[in-house]
Phi, psi and omega in degrees: 000133180280163179299324182291318177292325179295321182290323177295314184296318178301314179301314185293316185294323179295318178294323180292324178288335177273346184293140179275146180276105196231155169225128184212138173217131182262001176060040176268075173239159186283316181195179184294342184269356181297125184293342176295336180295306180293318179300323176284342176120359176284146171247120170269113180298133180215057180194164173301135182204183177250154008285147177188101181297161184054037180100165181301150184242145181297128160254127183229135178291349171291342175275001176252126181222166177237122184242161178286142171282118192291341184246005181221092180303130179095347183269152174232163178222152179264141173245139179234121180239165169243145171237143179194159154243215177266009176258131183300329184291341187265005186278146166214141191239180180215140173209145173232124184223142175291130194284347185250147170272094185239353200239136172216268188280145180135197183244145180229139180208150177208153177249116196228141168243120179271156173256129183263013186298329182285353173296329184268315185286342181062042169264148181277052181299142176234108183259121201216143163238124188208169167240151186202138155245111190272084179272164182294165175304133173088357185273122183286353176286344176300144178213136183200143172226120185234138152253121181227125181250127173242104179302323177241106197278084181297336177273005190266015185060241182275348179252108189266017183296149183308137184219128168258128181243143165246124177227133179244127188248139166262314182192183176200157173240126179289314187214124345294144190304117183220099176274145166249092186204174171234134187226134177232126178236138173237127181272111177188163175274104185269009188259003188292330181206176176300139180240140165271108178261127182219135172217149178244142176243091185208145170053045174069020177220146176246113183242136194243144180222147170231127180055036179083357180258134182303124180255312181200152169230129187236132179233315186227163182298128179301329187290310185246350169080001188231320189286127184293140172253004178301129183300141179235027183212150172293145190233165171256151176270133175220156167233143178211155168222115182217177186239120167276128177197158169202194189287334182270339174230084188290181170284165175303161192294332187293138181273000180284148178291140180213156180232139172240133185224125167260149182243141179230129182276308185199164173224147185212140176219138168232136185284131162077016183221165168250122174242154175279167177303312175309315184285327176297320179297319176304321180292313184300308179305319177300315178302311181295322175300319179278004180060041181258113184273330180205152179209139171222107177253011172299150184056037185047030171240161181214130177275338174218127172223079186269138175283139185287352180260018176229152180265007184278157180210084175260151179224155181243135177220138341289159174220098022283155176284137189234355185218210191256357185231134175247129177255124174256128184238136176263110177268354187268176184263006178301120186262357180279160180295152179245142177261117181255124176239135181242114187250134172283186187295341179271354178092009177278142183276124181254331185208148177216128184227165174232133180248115179271111192297333184289347186261312186196163180260005176240146178230123173261124186243131179283118176242026187288339184269357186273138172292156174295141183153188181269137176222158174241119186248118181256131177247118189244126176236117179059235179261010180252147183220139172234132177249135178234130180276135184227141181238131179254120183261000000 
């Protein structure tokens, strides 16, 4: 190993030890067909699924879109919509969920804009940011932490006023209905402006905040006052916009087609810590300043690990590597050719490639001859370099 390689490896390892275990997505995708969505690990539901009373309901990726942020040029936001008339057969919903169960203790936050349209149409829209391990009815392996906004509170009995719920689930029984959860509801119109929804899962308590203000703290089941509702299983992060309805609580009376759309600017998680809203916003601003659109360093892997002193933005897919091909994507505006170096965990150079920018912003690398293990991939353009940690399984 050369002195230069040793220096690079020591620097990378020291940065890795100091790095926080984080998950972040700024939702900067071109459309619901953007291959980067699945490559990063998201699943856009595009099939009948639950929740959906009277049987599974169509969830379609056509109800998921990406729009320009009007106050931040170059930034995108995700929208999740429902479509319906007053007929149950006309319903279609939207949901995006992270495909891996990676998340448990730590802080979760998202910037969300709720749609209040169903307060007038009288549809039971549920606009939600949540984490979940979805186990069957009665299974104590179930785990779930929800923010759910109902513009027309179809769960509210005689009072259908706008309500935001925070609910922490240990389990549930479908029939007869018996939840094991703690739930807090506040009746107010939460749709007037963007909201920062934040919750922490730490020390046997799940604590919820809205715009920096304490909303709820959950430790035990509301029904018996003793059973813990603290999540005991790894969960996935999800956002959804769906409609609760059945024969006794139908859709709104109008036969006209209508759309309800919630928007999400970004989502952030850091493992094992409690952060204030201000601290989370600092993290998000740091990512944006460094032009980092998404990052996942859960399970010691990262799809983006960009040095803050460079304008480069390269990504690796899949990460961790699961097959014979590694795809390197240049997301930056840098127009020059890139020099790609792959070093193993000892710092030895094992592969070297060149990405010619005039042909494509992607480079596919055959890694079928590489042994499983940890690698460091450095992407060099002129005098700038970005190093990404990559694991081949």
